[in-house]
C-alpha positions as CSV (number, residue, x, y, z in Angstrom):
1,X,80.3,107.6,113.9
2,X,83.5,107.8,111.8
3,X,86.8,107.5,113.4
4,X,89.5,110.2,113.1
5,X,91.5,108.2,110.7
6,X,88.4,107.7,108.4
7,X,87.8,111.6,108.5
8,X,91.5,112.4,107.9
9,X,91.8,110.0,104.9
10,X,88.7,111.6,103.3
11,X,90.0,115.2,103.8
12,X,93.6,114.3,102.4
13,X,92.0,112.7,99.4
14,X,89.5,115.6,98.8
15,X,92.2,118.2,98.9
16,X,94.4,116.3,96.6
17,X,97.4,117.2,98.8
18,X,99.9,114.4,98.6
19,X,102.3,116.5,100.7
20,X,99.8,116.4,103.6
21,X,100.4,112.6,103.4
22,X,104.1,112.9,104.6
23,X,103.5,112.2,108.3
24,X,101.4,109.0,107.4
25,X,104.0,107.9,104.8
26,X,106.9,108.5,107.3
27,X,105.1,106.3,110.0
28,X,104.3,103.5,107.5
29,X,107.7,103.3,105.8
30,X,110.0,104.2,108.8
31,X,112.7,107.0,109.2
32,X,115.4,105.7,107.0
33,X,113.1,105.2,103.9
34,X,111.2,108.4,104.6
35,X,114.4,110.4,104.3
36,X,114.7,109.2,100.6
37,X,111.1,109.1,99.5
38,X,108.1,111.5,99.7
39,X,104.5,111.6,98.4
40,X,104.2,114.1,95.7
41,X,100.8,113.9,94.1
42,X,97.6,111.8,93.5
43,X,96.7,110.4,90.2
44,X,93.1,109.3,90.8
45,X,93.4,106.8,93.7
46,X,97.2,106.1,93.1
47,X,99.6,107.8,95.3
48,X,102.8,108.9,93.5
49,X,105.9,108.6,95.5
50,X,109.2,110.4,94.5
51,X,112.4,108.4,95.2
52,X,115.9,110.0,95.6
53,X,117.3,107.5,93.2
54,X,116.8,104.5,91.0
55,X,118.1,102.3,93.8
56,X,115.3,103.3,96.3
57,X,112.7,103.0,93.4
58,X,114.0,99.5,92.8
59,X,114.0,98.6,96.6
60,X,110.4,99.7,97.1
61,X,108.9,98.2,93.9
62,X,108.2,94.8,95.4
63,X,106.6,96.5,98.4
64,X,104.1,98.7,96.5
65,X,101.0,96.5,97.2
66,X,101.8,96.1,100.9
67,X,102.4,99.9,101.3
68,X,99.1,100.6,99.6
69,X,97.4,98.4,102.1
70,X,99.3,100.0,105.1
71,X,98.6,103.5,103.9
72,X,94.9,102.8,103.4
73,X,94.6,101.2,106.9
74,X,96.4,104.2,108.4
75,X,93.9,106.6,106.7
76,X,90.9,104.5,107.7
77,X,89.8,103.8,104.2
78,X,90.7,102.1,100.9
79,X,91.7,105.3,99.2
80,X,95.2,104.3,98.1
81,X,94.7,101.7,95.3
82,X,98.3,101.7,94.4
83,X,101.7,103.3,94.7
84,X,103.4,104.8,91.8
85,X,107.2,105.2,92.2
86,X,109.2,107.8,90.3
87,X,112.8,109.0,90.5
88,X,113.7,112.6,91.3
89,X,115.2,114.4,88.5
90,X,118.7,115.8,89.1
């Protein structure tokens, strides 16, 4: 029998809704980082995260692999192969 996390991960991936990842993202990165970043779309198995500025993108760059693993674990699968960081356009 699949766990709730397994089912949730599969549903989020099938819908292609990165916005629905926000609660999981917030829990994984914490309140401060979540205020300045947000999931915006899937590109295959890569999750694209929009950052409020270049400083936030640079700060998260070294954490991408770790964040991918934590997100996949929170979703109950290996669906997040990588994190792509982009900066919000003014």
